[in-house]
C-alpha positions as CSV (number, residue, x, y, z in Angstrom):
1,X,-0.3,-8.5,-4.1
2,X,-3.8,-9.9,-2.9
3,X,-7.0,-8.7,-1.6
4,X,-9.6,-10.6,0.9
5,X,-12.5,-11.1,2.5
6,X,-12.7,-13.1,6.3
7,X,-16.6,-11.9,6.1
8,X,-18.6,-8.7,5.2
9,X,-21.7,-7.5,6.5
10,X,-23.5,-5.8,9.8
11,X,-22.4,-9.2,11.9
12,X,-18.6,-9.0,11.1
13,X,-16.3,-7.3,8.5
14,X,-12.7,-8.3,7.8
15,X,-10.8,-7.2,4.8
16,X,-7.4,-8.7,4.3
17,X,-4.7,-6.7,2.0
18,X,-1.2,-8.3,1.0
19,X,0.9,-5.8,-0.6
20,X,4.4,-5.2,-0.6
21,X,6.2,-7.2,2.2
22,X,3.4,-6.9,4.3
23,X,-0.2,-8.2,5.4
24,X,-2.7,-6.3,6.8
25,X,-6.1,-6.9,8.0
26,X,-8.8,-3.9,8.0
27,X,-11.0,-3.9,10.9
28,X,-11.7,-7.4,12.7
29,X,-15.4,-7.6,13.9
30,X,-15.5,-11.6,14.4
31,X,-14.8,-13.5,17.6
32,X,-10.8,-14.9,18.0
33,X,-12.2,-18.6,17.2
34,X,-14.1,-17.2,14.0
35,X,-11.0,-14.9,12.9
36,X,-8.7,-17.5,13.5
37,X,-10.9,-20.2,11.2
38,X,-11.4,-17.4,8.3
39,X,-8.3,-16.7,8.3
40,X,-6.9,-20.1,7.7
41,X,-9.3,-19.9,5.2
42,X,-7.5,-17.9,2.9
43,X,-4.3,-19.9,4.4
44,X,-3.0,-17.3,6.7
45,X,-3.0,-17.3,10.5
46,X,-2.6,-14.5,12.8
47,X,1.0,-14.9,13.3
48,X,0.9,-13.2,9.2
49,X,-0.3,-10.2,9.7
50,X,1.8,-7.3,9.6
51,X,-1.0,-4.8,11.7
52,X,-4.2,-4.2,12.1
53,X,-6.2,-1.1,10.9
54,X,-9.8,0.0,12.2
55,X,-11.9,2.1,10.2
56,X,-13.7,2.9,13.2
57,X,-15.6,1.5,16.7
58,X,-18.3,0.1,15.9
59,X,-18.8,-3.5,16.9
60,X,-19.2,-5.2,13.8
61,X,-15.5,-3.9,12.8
62,X,-13.6,-4.4,16.6
63,X,-15.2,-7.1,18.4
64,X,-12.7,-9.1,17.7
65,X,-9.7,-6.9,17.6
66,X,-8.4,-7.0,21.4
67,X,-8.3,-10.4,21.2
68,X,-6.3,-11.3,18.3
69,X,-4.2,-8.3,18.7
70,X,-3.1,-9.6,22.8
71,X,-2.5,-13.5,21.4
72,X,-0.2,-12.7,18.5
73,X,1.3,-9.5,19.7
74,X,-0.2,-7.6,16.1
75,X,0.4,-3.8,16.3
76,X,-3.7,-1.3,15.5
77,X,-3.6,2.0,14.1
78,X,-6.6,4.0,14.5
79,X,-7.4,7.2,14.2
80,X,-7.5,9.2,17.3
81,X,-11.1,9.4,17.6
82,X,-11.6,6.0,17.2
83,X,-8.7,5.3,20.2
84,X,-10.6,7.0,22.6
85,X,-13.0,4.0,22.8
86,X,-12.5,1.5,25.1
87,X,-10.6,-1.3,22.7
88,X,-10.0,-3.6,25.9
89,X,-6.3,-3.2,26.7
90,X,-5.1,-2.3,23.3
91,X,-2.9,0.8,23.4
92,X,-3.0,1.7,19.0
93,X,-1.2,3.6,17.0
94,X,-2.7,6.9,15.9
95,X,-3.1,8.3,13.0
96,X,-4.6,12.0,11.4
97,X,-7.1,11.6,8.9
98,X,-6.2,12.4,5.6
99,X,-2.4,11.7,6.3
100,X,-1.0,8.8,4.6
101,X,1.8,7.7,6.7
102,X,4.3,4.2,5.9
103,X,4.8,1.1,7.2
104,X,7.7,0.1,5.4
105,X,7.3,-0.4,1.5
106,X,3.7,0.3,2.0
107,X,1.9,4.0,2.2
108,X,-1.1,3.7,4.2
109,X,-3.8,6.4,3.6
110,X,-6.4,6.7,5.9
111,X,-9.4,8.6,4.5
112,X,-12.1,10.3,6.2
113,X,-15.8,9.7,5.4
114,X,-19.0,10.4,6.4
115,X,-20.3,8.2,9.0
116,X,-21.9,8.2,12.8
117,X,-18.8,7.4,14.8
118,X,-16.2,9.5,16.3
119,X,-13.4,10.0,13.9
120,X,-14.0,7.0,10.7
121,X,-11.9,6.8,8.4
122,X,-11.6,4.2,5.1
123,X,-7.8,3.3,3.7
124,X,-6.2,3.4,0.2
125,X,-2.7,1.0,0.7
126,X,0.1,1.4,-2.2
127,X,3.6,0.0,-3.0
128,X,3.4,2.7,-5.8
129,X,2.4,0.2,-8.1
130,X,-0.5,-1.7,-7.2
131,X,-3.3,0.4,-4.8
132,X,-5.8,-1.1,-2.6
133,X,-9.3,0.7,-1.3
134,X,-11.2,-1.0,0.9
135,X,-14.3,1.9,1.5
136,X,-17.6,1.1,3.3
137,X,-19.6,2.1,6.2
138,X,-20.2,5.8,4.8
139,X,-23.5,7.6,3.9
140,X,-22.6,9.9,0.9
141,X,-20.4,9.9,-2.0
142,X,-18.3,12.7,-1.4
143,X,-15.7,14.6,-3.8
144,X,-13.0,13.8,-1.7
145,X,-13.6,10.1,-1.9
146,X,-13.7,9.7,-5.5
147,X,-10.1,12.0,-5.8
148,X,-9.1,9.2,-3.5
149,X,-9.7,5.9,-4.6
150,X,-9.8,7.0,-8.3
151,X,-6.3,5.1,-9.3
152,X,-7.1,2.1,-7.4
153,X,-6.5,-1.0,-8.9
154,X,-8.6,-3.1,-6.6
155,X,-11.5,-2.1,-4.2
156,X,-13.9,-3.1,-1.6
157,X,-16.9,-1.3,-2.1
158,X,-20.2,-0.8,0.1
159,X,-23.4,-1.6,-1.6
160,X,-25.4,-2.1,1.8
161,X,-28.8,-1.4,1.2
162,X,-31.8,-1.0,-1.1
163,X,-33.4,2.0,-0.8
164,X,-37.1,0.4,-1.3
165,X,-36.3,-2.8,0.9
166,X,-35.4,-0.5,3.7
167,X,-38.4,1.4,3.8
168,X,-40.1,-1.5,3.7
169,X,-38.6,-3.1,6.1
170,X,-38.7,-4.5,9.6
171,X,-36.2,-1.7,11.0
172,X,-37.4,0.8,13.6
173,X,-37.9,4.0,12.2
174,X,-35.1,5.3,13.7
175,X,-32.8,2.2,12.6
176,X,-33.7,2.9,9.2
177,X,-33.2,6.9,9.3
178,X,-29.6,5.8,10.7
179,X,-29.2,3.6,7.4
180,X,-30.4,5.9,5.0
181,X,-28.9,9.2,6.2
182,X,-25.9,11.1,5.1
183,X,-23.5,9.5,8.1
184,X,-25.1,5.9,7.5
185,X,-24.3,3.4,4.3
186,X,-24.0,3.8,0.8
187,X,-26.8,2.4,-1.0
188,X,-27.1,0.3,-4.3
189,X,-28.0,4.2,-6.2
190,X,-24.8,5.4,-4.4
191,X,-22.7,3.1,-5.1
192,X,-23.3,2.6,-8.7
193,X,-22.5,6.6,-8.6
194,X,-19.3,5.9,-6.6
195,X,-18.2,3.2,-9.5
196,X,-19.3,5.3,-12.4
197,X,-16.8,8.4,-11.0
198,X,-14.0,5.8,-9.9
199,X,-14.3,3.0,-13.0
200,X,-11.6,1.8,-15.1
201,X,-10.6,-0.5,-17.4
202,X,-8.2,-1.9,-14.8
203,X,-10.1,-2.1,-11.7
204,X,-11.3,-5.0,-9.5
205,X,-13.8,-4.3,-7.4
206,X,-15.8,-6.2,-5.1
207,X,-18.7,-5.5,-3.5
208,X,-19.2,-5.9,0.4
209,X,-21.0,-4.8,3.5
210,X,-24.6,-6.1,1.3
211,X,-27.6,-6.1,4.0
212,X,-29.1,-9.6,4.5
213,X,-32.1,-7.7,5.9
214,X,-32.4,-4.7,3.2
215,X,-31.1,-5.8,0.3
216,X,-30.9,-9.0,-2.8
217,X,-28.2,-10.0,-4.8
218,X,-30.4,-9.8,-7.9
219,X,-31.5,-6.2,-7.4
220,X,-27.7,-5.5,-6.8
221,X,-26.7,-7.5,-9.8
222,X,-29.3,-5.3,-11.9
223,X,-28.2,-2.1,-10.5
224,X,-24.4,-2.5,-11.3
225,X,-24.7,-4.6,-14.5
226,X,-24.3,-1.5,-16.4
227,X,-20.6,-0.9,-15.0
228,X,-19.4,-4.4,-15.6
229,X,-17.9,-3.1,-19.4
230,X,-16.1,-0.3,-17.6
231,X,-14.5,-2.9,-15.0
232,X,-11.5,-5.2,-14.9
233,X,-14.0,-7.8,-12.4
234,X,-17.0,-7.0,-10.5
235,X,-17.4,-9.5,-7.5
236,X,-19.6,-9.8,-4.4
237,X,-18.6,-10.6,-1.1
238,X,-20.7,-12.4,1.5
239,X,-21.1,-12.1,5.3
240,X,-20.4,-16.0,5.9
241,X,-17.7,-16.5,3.3
242,X,-16.3,-13.3,2.4
243,X,-14.2,-13.8,-0.7
244,X,-11.3,-15.6,-1.5
245,X,-7.8,-13.9,-3.1
246,X,-8.0,-11.2,-5.3
247,X,-4.9,-10.3,-7.8
248,X,-2.0,-11.5,-9.0
249,X,0.3,-13.7,-6.6
250,X,3.3,-15.3,-9.2
251,X,3.2,-19.4,-8.0
252,X,6.6,-21.0,-7.8
253,X,5.8,-24.6,-8.1
254,X,9.0,-27.5,-7.8
255,X,8.0,-30.9,-8.6
256,X,10.8,-33.1,-6.6
257,X,11.6,-36.3,-4.5
258,X,13.4,-35.4,-1.4
259,X,16.2,-37.9,-1.7
260,X,17.5,-36.3,-4.9
261,X,20.3,-34.0,-3.5
262,X,20.0,-31.3,-6.4
263,X,16.4,-30.8,-5.5
264,X,17.2,-30.9,-1.6
265,X,19.7,-28.0,-2.4
266,X,17.4,-26.3,-5.0
267,X,14.3,-26.6,-2.5
268,X,16.8,-24.6,0.3
269,X,17.7,-22.3,-2.0
270,X,14.3,-21.2,-2.9
271,X,13.1,-21.1,0.9
272,X,16.1,-18.7,1.2
273,X,15.2,-16.6,-2.2
274,X,10.9,-16.4,-0.8
275,X,11.7,-14.8,2.2
276,X,13.5,-12.0,0.4
277,X,10.6,-11.5,-2.3
278,X,8.1,-10.5,0.7
279,X,5.0,-12.5,-0.3
280,X,5.6,-11.4,-4.5
281,X,5.9,-15.0,-4.7
282,X,4.9,-18.5,-3.2
283,X,6.5,-21.8,-3.0
284,X,4.7,-24.9,-3.2
285,X,6.7,-28.2,-3.1
286,X,5.1,-31.5,-4.4
287,X,6.8,-34.8,-4.5
288,X,6.7,-36.7,-7.6
289,X,6.4,-39.8,-5.2
290,X,3.1,-38.8,-3.8
291,X,1.6,-37.0,-7.2
292,X,2.9,-38.8,-9.7
293,X,-0.7,-37.9,-11.8
294,X,0.5,-34.3,-11.9
295,X,4.4,-34.6,-12.6
296,X,3.0,-36.3,-15.7
297,X,0.1,-33.4,-16.3
298,X,3.2,-31.2,-15.9
299,X,6.1,-33.4,-18.2
300,X,8.3,-33.4,-15.3
301,X,11.7,-34.3,-17.8
302,X,14.1,-34.5,-14.7
303,X,14.5,-33.3,-10.8
304,X,14.4,-31.1,-9.4
305,X,11.7,-29.5,-12.3
306,X,10.3,-26.3,-11.4
307,X,7.0,-24.8,-13.3
308,X,6.1,-21.0,-12.6
309,X,2.3,-20.3,-12.4
310,X,1.4,-16.9,-13.3
311,X,-3.0,-16.5,-13.3
312,X,-3.4,-19.5,-13.7
313,X,-1.0,-20.0,-16.3
314,X,2.7,-21.9,-16.7
315,X,4.3,-19.3,-18.0
316,X,8.3,-20.7,-17.4
317,X,10.0,-23.5,-16.2
318,X,13.4,-25.3,-15.2
319,X,14.0,-28.9,-15.6
320,X,17.2,-29.7,-13.8
321,X,19.6,-28.1,-11.1
322,X,19.3,-24.6,-11.1
323,X,21.9,-22.0,-9.0
324,X,20.7,-18.9,-6.9
325,X,21.1,-16.6,-9.8
326,X,19.2,-18.5,-12.5
327,X,16.2,-18.2,-9.9
328,X,16.4,-15.1,-8.8
329,X,16.5,-13.5,-12.9
330,X,13.7,-15.9,-13.4
331,X,11.7,-14.2,-10.4
332,X,12.9,-10.8,-11.2
333,X,11.2,-10.8,-14.3
334,X,8.0,-12.0,-12.7
335,X,7.8,-9.9,-9.6
336,X,9.4,-7.0,-10.7
337,X,7.9,-4.0,-13.1
338,X,9.7,-2.5,-15.3
339,X,10.4,0.4,-13.6
340,X,11.9,-1.7,-10.7
341,X,14.3,-2.7,-13.0
342,X,15.2,-0.3,-14.3
343,X,15.7,1.2,-11.1
344,X,18.0,-1.0,-10.2
345,X,20.4,-0.2,-13.3
346,X,19.9,3.6,-12.8
347,X,20.9,2.9,-9.0
348,X,23.9,1.6,-10.4
349,X,25.1,4.0,-13.2
350,X,24.1,6.6,-10.6
351,X,26.1,6.0,-8.0
352,X,28.9,6.3,-10.5
353,X,28.1,10.2,-11.4
354,X,27.3,9.1,-14.5
355,X,24.2,11.6,-15.2
356,X,24.3,11.5,-18.7
357,X,24.2,7.7,-19.0
358,X,21.0,7.7,-16.9
359,X,19.0,10.7,-18.8
360,X,19.6,8.8,-21.9
361,X,18.4,5.2,-20.5
362,X,14.9,7.0,-19.3
363,X,14.3,8.9,-22.7
364,X,14.9,5.2,-24.2
365,X,12.5,3.6,-21.7
366,X,10.1,6.6,-22.2
367,X,9.9,6.0,-25.9
368,X,9.1,2.5,-25.3
369,X,6.5,3.3,-23.0
370,X,5.1,6.5,-23.1
371,X,2.6,6.3,-20.8
372,X,5.0,5.2,-17.9
373,X,4.7,8.0,-15.6
374,X,7.1,6.6,-13.2
375,X,10.1,7.1,-15.9
376,X,9.1,10.4,-15.8
377,X,9.3,11.1,-12.2
378,X,13.2,9.4,-12.4
379,X,14.0,11.6,-15.5
380,X,13.2,14.6,-13.5
381,X,15.0,13.8,-10.5
382,X,18.1,12.9,-12.3
383,X,18.0,16.1,-14.2
384,X,17.9,17.9,-11.0
385,X,20.8,16.0,-9.5
386,X,22.5,16.6,-13.1
387,X,21.8,20.7,-12.5
388,X,19.7,20.5,-15.4
389,X,16.7,23.0,-13.9
390,X,14.9,23.9,-16.7
391,X,14.6,20.9,-18.6
392,X,13.6,19.2,-14.9
393,X,10.8,21.8,-14.6
394,X,9.5,20.9,-18.1
395,X,9.0,17.5,-16.9
396,X,7.5,17.7,-13.7
397,X,5.3,19.9,-15.7
398,X,4.0,16.7,-17.7
399,X,3.7,14.4,-14.9
400,X,0.2,14.2,-13.3
401,X,0.0,15.5,-9.9
402,X,-1.4,12.1,-8.5
403,X,2.0,10.6,-10.1
404,X,3.0,8.3,-7.4
405,X,6.8,9.5,-6.1
406,X,5.8,12.6,-7.8
407,X,6.5,15.0,-5.2
408,X,10.7,13.3,-4.7
409,X,11.5,15.3,-7.5
410,X,9.3,17.9,-6.6
411,X,10.6,18.6,-3.3
412,X,14.0,17.7,-4.4
413,X,13.8,20.7,-6.6
414,X,11.8,23.0,-4.3
415,X,15.2,22.6,-2.1
416,X,18.0,23.5,-4.9
417,X,16.1,26.3,-5.6
418,X,15.5,27.7,-2.4
419,X,19.2,26.6,-1.2
420,X,20.1,29.1,-4.4
421,X,19.5,32.4,-2.0
422,X,21.8,30.9,0.9
423,X,25.2,30.9,1.8
424,X,27.2,27.6,1.5
425,X,27.2,25.1,4.5
426,X,30.3,25.8,5.4
427,X,30.0,29.9,5.9
428,X,26.7,28.8,7.3
429,X,28.9,26.8,9.7
430,X,31.0,29.7,10.3
431,X,28.1,32.1,11.2
432,X,27.0,29.1,13.9
433,X,30.0,28.9,15.9
434,X,29.4,32.6,17.0
435,X,25.4,32.0,17.6
436,X,24.9,28.1,18.2
437,X,21.2,29.0,18.5
438,X,20.2,30.9,15.5
439,X,17.2,28.8,14.3
440,X,17.6,30.6,10.8
441,X,20.6,29.4,10.0
442,X,19.9,25.9,11.5
443,X,17.3,26.1,8.8
444,X,19.4,27.0,5.6
445,X,22.0,24.5,7.2
446,X,19.5,22.0,6.9
447,X,18.2,22.7,3.1
448,X,22.3,23.1,2.0
449,X,22.6,19.2,3.4
450,X,19.3,18.4,1.3
451,X,20.6,19.4,-1.7
452,X,23.9,17.5,-1.2
453,X,22.0,14.7,-0.2
454,X,23.2,14.2,3.5
455,X,20.1,13.9,4.4
456,X,20.8,12.2,7.8
457,X,22.3,15.2,9.1
458,X,19.6,17.5,7.3
459,X,17.0,15.2,9.3
460,X,18.9,15.4,12.2
461,X,19.6,19.5,12.3
462,X,15.1,20.0,11.2
463,X,14.4,17.9,14.3
464,X,16.6,20.2,16.6
465,X,14.3,23.1,14.9
466,X,11.3,21.2,15.6
467,X,12.3,20.5,19.2
468,X,13.2,23.9,20.0
469,X,10.5,25.8,18.8
470,X,7.1,24.7,16.7
471,X,5.9,28.4,15.9
472,X,9.2,29.2,13.9
473,X,8.3,29.3,10.2
474,X,4.7,27.9,11.3
475,X,6.3,24.4,12.0
476,X,9.1,24.4,9.7
477,X,10.8,22.1,11.5
478,X,8.2,19.0,10.8
479,X,7.4,20.5,7.6
480,X,11.0,19.9,6.5
481,X,11.2,16.3,7.2
482,X,8.3,15.5,5.6
483,X,9.7,16.7,2.9
484,X,13.0,14.9,3.0
485,X,11.4,11.5,3.7
486,X,10.2,11.0,-0.3
487,X,13.7,11.8,-0.9
488,X,15.3,8.9,0.9
489,X,13.0,6.7,-1.1
490,X,10.5,3.7,0.4
491,X,12.1,1.3,2.8
492,X,14.6,3.5,4.2
493,X,15.6,2.7,7.6
494,X,17.0,6.6,7.9
495,X,13.7,7.8,6.9
496,X,11.3,5.3,9.6
497,X,13.9,6.3,12.3
498,X,13.4,9.8,12.2
499,X,9.1,9.0,12.0
500,X,9.1,7.6,14.9
501,X,11.3,10.2,16.3
502,X,9.1,12.8,14.9
503,X,5.9,11.0,15.8
504,X,7.0,10.1,19.4
505,X,8.0,14.3,20.1
506,X,4.9,15.0,18.6
507,X,2.5,12.1,20.5
């Protein structure tokens, strides 16, 4: 994962978020030439972007969106209100504020904020492990904003102006009132107030959208100085340079010579693997015939030679040929969390129906990492699959409501409890033969299919109900689809397909 800025301020904004297998640009307030130059500065091009997220329609946030999107065929996402603005031929994909949506393995939460635009949002992006927030262009700190950003691991936060400098500055009175109002921009004290609410030892903060006319680095830094001990790090973005990459990004460096066959084979294997790890690791190549000093510094003993660099330190190495299995094991150790590794083992056990072993594995993992809520989520889910509903309820009650993926076992339990009051799927099928248009029977069958994990058939029925009558049970077709999606897990092709069907029907 990573967070970088192309530039931040009233002359143009652009923030890059790399998360999961995707890279997103949040806002683009620079012309095409400037944007390409600034992307190159952080090692990217327009072709590396999987989407542009627009926060609102002000020119310092959208000036370059159309040109960049057209040239590189990048999808653009914005709120319905923002898309009412002329984006110069960019159709845009609309979203609802405060309604999270998924793009492959990344969940995007568009957070509604108080600002003088049509329907402004800011963004929190998460892959289930890391959570990156971008928050600028809001006039006041609300409890809703605090709630949405309190679990971020990295965040760009606005500190636009010093109130005294703004009041004494050269801006016209109307502009001063607009900037300082509740629908304007955060001042230094408000930024400090916000950070007090969301600060924690693992939070990396970048201060952005700092006014060049109405703020001063020494004033801003003095205001925020008391927060240093509460944060992992505090950085400052500039209008001219933005800031470079923040966040952990394992780098695999191979020291090799192109004429050595094992080096060529290892290079090809690594290039194939890199594509599968979706940006979690970067392959850098160096030729010992050219970089002899580097080879000596890294104490290369044979070719090919691999050095694993993480957070600026060599954490592992291989001297000599390595097969795909060795390389994959090495990469998994660096790029997967303990939850990811356990999930892979769990999937194999659950596929065989051995729920007792799965429960034992999870309980052991919880003993080793008692603060890992991800293990509790998995345990609750397995207990439901096993049929131990009382134990599942107890575990669920111990999991904080804002824990990622908690909704998966919660929804599964709700479906199981609801299905207990209905006939079996086979019995409902018999009733549907006589009354094929009965939406209540279709809904009950949908619940039963969900409990038996026939998710595709369940989604197909829910979609049928949605198309037939949105007023039936207060739009139960759509709501049921939304409840089923988390059960399929992140990156599900079935979930993605039915999200598109639902979205196309509704819009």
